C-alpha positions as a printed Julia matrix, in Angstrom:
126×3 Matrix{Float64}:
 21.92   -8.31  26.39
 21.29   -9.65  22.91
 17.95   -8.87  21.27
 16.59  -10.52  18.15
 13.47   -9.16  16.49
 11.81  -10.99  13.61
  9.5    -9.5   11.04
  7.97  -10.37   7.69
  5.58  -13.15   8.59
  2.0   -13.28   7.4
 -0.66  -15.13   5.47
  0.15  -16.31   1.95
 -1.36  -18.75  -0.53
  0.42  -21.95  -1.43
  3.06  -21.25  -4.05
  3.65  -17.74  -2.75
  6.68  -16.12  -1.18
  7.64  -14.35   2.01
 10.85  -12.83   3.26
 11.58  -12.95   6.96
 14.04  -10.6    8.62
 15.75  -10.85  11.98
 17.39   -7.73  13.35
 20.02   -8.24  16.04
 21.43   -5.9   18.65
 23.62   -6.07  21.72
 26.51   -8.17  20.44
 28.97   -8.2   17.56
 26.55   -9.82  15.14
 29.11  -10.45  12.43
 31.07  -13.01  14.48
 28.24  -15.42  15.35
 26.36  -18.0   13.32
 22.63  -17.4   12.96
 19.77  -19.79  12.34
 16.06  -20.03  11.67
 13.88  -22.58  13.44
 10.14  -23.16  13.19
  7.44  -24.68  15.32
  4.11  -25.85  13.93
  1.07  -26.32  16.17
  1.35  -29.51  18.2
  4.88  -30.2   16.98
  8.38  -29.74  18.33
 10.53  -26.9   17.13
 12.66  -27.87  14.16
 15.73  -26.55  12.43
 15.17  -24.75   9.12
 18.4   -23.07   8.05
 21.66  -21.68   9.43
 24.46  -19.5    8.17
 28.03  -19.14   9.43
 29.24  -15.83  10.76
 31.2   -15.25   7.55
 28.37  -16.35   5.28
 30.51  -18.99   3.6
 28.76  -22.04   5.05
 25.02  -22.68   5.01
 22.82  -25.6    5.97
 19.14  -26.32   5.31
 16.75  -28.93   6.44
 15.89  -31.25   3.58
 12.27  -30.16   3.21
 13.15  -26.55   2.36
 16.15  -27.08   0.08
 15.66  -25.37  -3.25
 12.81  -23.24  -1.9
 14.3   -21.27   1.03
 17.41  -19.12   1.07
 19.13  -17.85   4.19
 21.4   -14.82   3.96
 22.9   -12.18   6.18
 23.96   -8.55   5.99
 26.53   -7.99   8.71
 26.57   -4.26   8.08
 22.88   -4.15   8.99
 23.05   -6.77  11.74
 20.29   -8.65   9.98
 19.68  -12.21   8.83
 17.04  -13.07   6.25
 15.03  -16.08   5.19
 13.63  -15.88   1.68
 10.86  -18.43   1.35
  9.54  -19.34  -2.1
  7.08  -21.96  -3.33
  5.53  -22.06   0.1
  3.43  -25.07   1.07
  0.74  -25.47   3.75
  3.15  -27.64   5.71
  5.46  -24.64   6.06
  2.89  -23.06   8.38
  4.59  -22.39  11.71
  6.03  -19.77  14.02
  9.48  -18.94  12.69
 12.17  -17.85  15.13
 15.71  -16.7   14.57
 18.51  -17.64  16.92
 22.11  -16.64  17.6
 24.85  -19.18  18.25
 26.48  -19.4   21.67
 30.02  -19.62  20.39
 32.23  -17.05  18.74
 32.95  -17.85  15.09
 31.52  -21.35  15.34
 30.77  -23.71  12.5
 27.18  -23.94  11.3
 25.11  -26.04  13.7
 21.59  -27.43  13.44
 20.64  -28.26  17.04
 18.68  -25.94  19.35
 21.21  -26.36  22.14
 23.87  -24.62  20.04
 21.87  -21.39  20.12
 21.76  -19.05  23.08
 19.54  -16.17  22.05
 16.12  -16.38  20.45
 13.64  -13.97  18.96
  9.97  -13.92  19.83
  8.95  -15.49  16.55
  6.8   -14.47  13.59
  3.8   -16.41  12.32
  3.81  -17.78   8.8
  0.54  -19.21   7.56
  0.26  -20.83   4.13
 -3.25  -21.52   2.88
 -4.04  -24.23   0.37
């Protein structure tokens, strides 16, 4: 059984920064792509960022490019999302997810991901 546990969310003013962490257990973390998704109130969940199992391929949604950075530490079974220059529209529940397939390419659709964390709330005030 794979478990993903996010942490690091909170309340921050616009322009501030937060670093989210997602700790994984129950599977060989280093051989699966990982992603962050978010869901704002009244909206569908959307892709934010993803990183390949090897760390050599990364994708971001357009709205966070240049502000967010995804990274991973396979020795610690953890994936991170560094969020800078936060905006009120970044307010959402952020969830990490683990890809279904062994050593897959980086994918941006929800259906590609099999395991999900419970989410952590990020609130950006104006």
